[in-house]
N, C-alpha and C positions, 0 to 999 in steps of 0.2 A: 817974449815978455814973461818974466818970472812971476809965478803966482804964489802967494803966501796967505795962509788962513788968517782970519781976523783974530784979534787979541783974545776974544772971549773963548774961542775954540782952540787955543794954542796947545799943542801936544807936548807931553813930557818926554821921558826917555823912550828910546826906540824899543820896538818889540824884541829885538834880539837881546838887548840889554836886560829886559824884564825876564826873558827865558833863562838867561844865565844866572840871574839873581835867584830865581825860584829853584833852579836846579841845585845851586849851592846850598840854599836853605834846606832843601829836602835831604841832601847828602849829609849835612850837619846833623839834622834831626835823627836820621837813621843811625849814624854813628853814635850819637848820644844815647839813643834808646837801646842800642845793642850793647853798649858798654855799661851804662848806668842803670837802665830799666826804669826810668822815671816816668815814661809815658804809658805804663801798663794800666794805670787807673783811668787815664784819659781814654784809652782804647776801649775798656770795658764799658765806660759810660756812653761812649758813642755807639757801641754795638747794641747796648740795651735800648737806647733811644731809637735806633734804626731797625730793630727787630720786627716791630709791627708792619713797617713798610716792606720789609722783605717777605713776610708772610702774605701780605696782600698782593704783592707782585707774583708770588708763586702759586696762588690759588688756581688760576686757569690750567696751569700745567698739572697740578695735583688732581684736579677734577677729571681731566682727560685720562690720566693714568689710573685713577680709581674706577672709572667706568670700565675700562679694559680689564682691570684686575677682577672686577665684580663678575663680569660675564664669564671670564675664563675660570674663575673659582666655582661658579655655579655649575658649569658643565662638568668640571672635574669632580665636584661633590656628587652629582647625579650618577656619574659613572662609578664612583666609589660605592655609592649606595647599592647599585645593581650588583656589583661584585660581592659586596658583603651579604646581600640577600642570597645569592647563589651559594656562597660559602656557608651560610647559615643552614640552608636546606641540606647541603651535603653533610654538614656536621650533625644535623638532627638525625639524618638517616644513619650515619655512623654511630651516633649515640644510641639510637634505638636498637641497632644490631648488637652493640656492646651490652646494653641492658638485657636483651633477649639471651645473649650468650651467657651473661652472668646468671640470669635466672635459671637457664638450662643447666649450667654447671652446678648451681646450688641444688637443683632437683636431682641431678645425677648423684651428687654426693649423698643426699638423703636416701636415695634408692640403694646406694651401696651400703650405707649403714643399716638400712632395713634388711638388705640381703644377707648380712652377717647374722642378724637375729632370727631370721626365718629358717627353720630346719628344712633340709632337703635341697635339691637342685633347683635353681631358678634361671630364667632367661630374660634378658632385657629386650623390650619391644617398644616400638614407636607407633603412635596413632597416625594413620594416613588420612582418614576422613570418616565422616558419619555415614550410617546406613541410609539408603534411599528412602525407606519408609519413614515418614515424619511422625507416625503414630507409635513407633517403637523407640526404645532407648538402646541403640546398638552402635558400635564403632568397629572399624576395620583396622587390624594391626598388620605390620610388615613381617610377620612370621607365620609359616605354614607347615605343611607336611614335610617339606625338605629340611626343616630345622627340628623336626621331632614333635611338633605341636599336635595334640589330638583333642577331640571334643571332650568336654567335661572338666578340663583343667581350670583351677581358680586363677583369677588375675587380681593383683593387689598393687598398692603404691606404698609410699612411706607412712601414710596415715591410717590405712585400713584396707578393707576389701572393696574392690571396684566392681567385679562381676565374674562371669564364667564364660569360657569358650564354648560356643554352641555349634558352630560350623567351621570346618577347616578346609582350605583350598591348598593347592600345591605351594604357593608362595605367600598367601595371606590367610588370615583367620578372622572370624566374626566373633565379637564378644558382646554378650547381652549384659547390660548394666543392672545393678541391683534395683534401680528405680523403675525397671520395666514391669508392666502389669503381669507378665507371665513368669516372673522370676520370684523365687522364694528361697530363704536361707534360714536354717535353724540357729537361734541365738539364745543367749542367757544374760540375765542382768548381772553385771560385775559386782554389784553391792551385795546381793543376797543369793545369787545362783539360780534365780527363777528362770526356767526354760520356756521358750515360746518359738514361734516361727514368724519372721518378718517378710511381708509381701510388698512389692513395689506398687506405687500409685500412679505411674505413667508420667505425664508431662509436668506434674507438680514437683517432681524431684524429691519426694519424701518416701518414707516407708510406713507401713501399718503393722501393728501387732494385733492380729485378729483373734477372736474367740478367747479373749481374756476375761476372767471373772471380774465383776464390778468391784470386788474388794481385794483385787490383786495388789501385792506390795510393789508398785511401780511408781516412781516419783519423777517429776520434771528435773532433768539434769543427769539422770542415770545413764551410764555407759553400757551399751550392748556389745557383747563380744560373741564370736562363734563358739558354739558348744562342741563341735567336732563329732556329733553322734551320727552325722549323715555319711561320713567317710569321704567327703569331698574337700571341705575346708578344714585346715588344721585348727585345733582348738586354741583359743586365746587371741585371735585376730580382732582388732577393733572394727566395728560395723557402723554404729550410729549412736546418736545422743537423743534421749527422749526430750521432746519440745512441748508436747501437749498431752494431757491425761484428762479424759472425761469419763467419770463414773456416774452412771444413772441408776438409781434404785429401781426404776420401773423396767429398765432394759435387762435382757438376759446376759449381754456381754458389754464390757467396757471398751472405750476407744482410746488407743494409744498411738500418737503420731511421732515419728522419729525423723531426724535429719542425718543423712550419711556423713561420716567423718572423712571419708576419702575425697580427694579432689577429682570428682567424676567429670566435671566440666572445665577443669583448669589445667590439668597436667597433660603433657604430650608424650611422656615416657612412662611405661608401666613395667611391672614384673609379672612373668608367668611362672607359676609354681609347676615345675615339670614332674614332680613326684608327689603322689597322693599320700596322705597319712596312712600308716599301717594299722589295720583294724584286725582284731581277733576273728578267726573264722566263725561264721554264723552256723548255728545248729541246723541239721536237715529239717525241712518242712514236714510237719506231721500231716498224715492223710486224714482229713476231716470226714470223709465218707465212711459210714459204718457198714461193715460187711453184713449182707442179708443172710440170716440163718434159715436154712431149709427145714421145714417141719416134716417129720416122718409120718407118712399116712398110716393109720392103723389098719391092720388086716382084718376084715370083717369075719373071716373064717376062724381066726385064732382068738378074737376078742371074746366070744361067749365062753370059750374054754377056761377063761380066767375066773369064772364065777366060783365062789366058794361053796363047798358042800353044805355048809350050814344054811346058806341062803337058799340052796336048792331044796333042802329038807323043810325049810320054813315055808316056802311057797307051795310045796307039795307038787311041783311041776318038774318033770325031768329036764336035764340040760339040753337035750335036743329041741325041746319046745321053747326054751329060753333063747335059742339062737335066732328064732324068728321074731323076737320082740324087738321093735325098733328102739334105738337109743334116744332118749329124750334129751333136751338141752340141760347142760350142767346147772345145778342150783347155785345161787350166790354163795360164795365162800368155799365151794368145793374145789378140789385140786383138778387140774386138767387131766383128762383121760381116766377119771374115776368111773368104775362100772355103774350102770343104772341100778337103782334100788330094786330089790326083789319084790317089794310090796306094791309096785305099780300095777295098774290094771292090765291084765293080760289080754291079748287080742281074742277075737271070736273063735279062731281056730284052736287056740289053746284051751278055751273053756269047753269046747266040744269033747276034748279028750279027758277032761277032769272027771272024777267019779261023781255019780249022781247024788251022792250025799251032800249035805250042806257045805258049800265051799268056805264058809266062815269058820267052820270048826278047826281046820288045820291052822288057820291064822291065830286062833285063840290058843291052840296048843303049841304054837311056834316057840322055839327057845328064846330066852330073854336077851341074849347078846345082840341079836340083829337090831331091834329097836333102839337099844342103848347106843349102838355105833352111829345111828343116823342123827340122834339129837345133838351131839357136839358139832357135827358138820354144819347143821342148820344154824346153830348159834354163832358160828364164825361169820 
């Protein structure tokens, strides 16, 4: 029995026919669009309308891809940061070495320029380390006896005097800086030529001009140079700059504080002056001890014989009797070795041999020259 659908649900064309019709329409539209291009506007409108739907449909996929990209990018950035930090440290070290080399080259160039200006032979030296004693201002150089260094040689840099070699070893030498308490250097003011001596102040790193008069012509900012009178430092080398001047009317001396011009604590290369300045020969030292003059002792046997005949006649006593008369002390104003006056009182033995007559009579009759000779001597 054949079944047929009711009239309400009666089917139209078959499915095969519909497919053929749609295919033909599609082919016709493709050919028309490719030849004429009339559907371009329609396609843009449809794409614009459907774009939000496409974005909404792609959100889950984009979210998953974004999460993966985020984590991979984060790990990559952290690794890149670590590499950049390591590279920065290496570059900083390289930069420091380059800056140090540049500063060293600049210092060496300045030392070479100063080497041409300083008369005499010089030697370049490098500071190895400071001395062990923290209370002194000394450094150790890499030059010693093998290179011809000896004690007493001055050490300078491109700005001025640094110190003096105090001890020498076979391969190293010790330099005492100007700021050491036991170091002194003769200087003079460049402005007016006033000479003085600068002493180190120790850890303060400054110098003092001691024993300066309160009214000395020294001003803040004056430059001190070596005077050259010591025979160690050549004249004209810069030493220090005056930073403080204190003149007290009550004090005996003024106070002058100076700051060294040389890079005592900054430089690592120095110049050693191998030849000392030529000084004229010093005169021989005079013997200050006075020779002792030996006094000739007077012969008592010959001293009485020098009596004058006038004196003998005046006293009325023979020469043999006068020999026994002791010589009294010389009167003031008399010359040394003068014979005693014949008018002095004779000893008892002499009076016994005198005549019994009045002893005053011969004195009264004595010639006048004898008393006249005594008066001028007493007046002297």
